[in-house]
C-alpha positions, 0 to 999 in steps of 0.5 A: 556427214559434214557440217556447214563449217566442214567438220566431218562426223560419223552418221547419227540416228534420229528417233522422233518421240511422241512429244512435240518437237522431241527426239532421241539422237544417237551418235557414234562420236560426239564432236563439239556441240555436234547435236546442236549444230546438226539440228540448227542446220535443219532449222530445229534449234536445241532448247533442251539436251540431256545425255542418257548414256555414253558407250555402255554406261547409262546415266545414273538417275540418282545424280543431280543435274551437274553432279558426278560420282566415281565409276564402279569397278564394273563400269570401269571393266565395261569401258576397258572392254571397248579398247 
């Protein structure tokens, strides 16, 4: 896939959700504002974007918006297995 400015990206998947104008996007890599740029190119600007997971890690539902926490040893192990 190539964006209008020439940026090459791995293919992405889009699953339309039951809510109007809502979808679940799955990326193999995430380049600078890739989701926003891909959808804007198709006439669907992004109004709200939320990361649900990254690799084998799912977003901790206890975290407040903009919050963070250290990775657990198990999470570190799962990420190391990807190398």
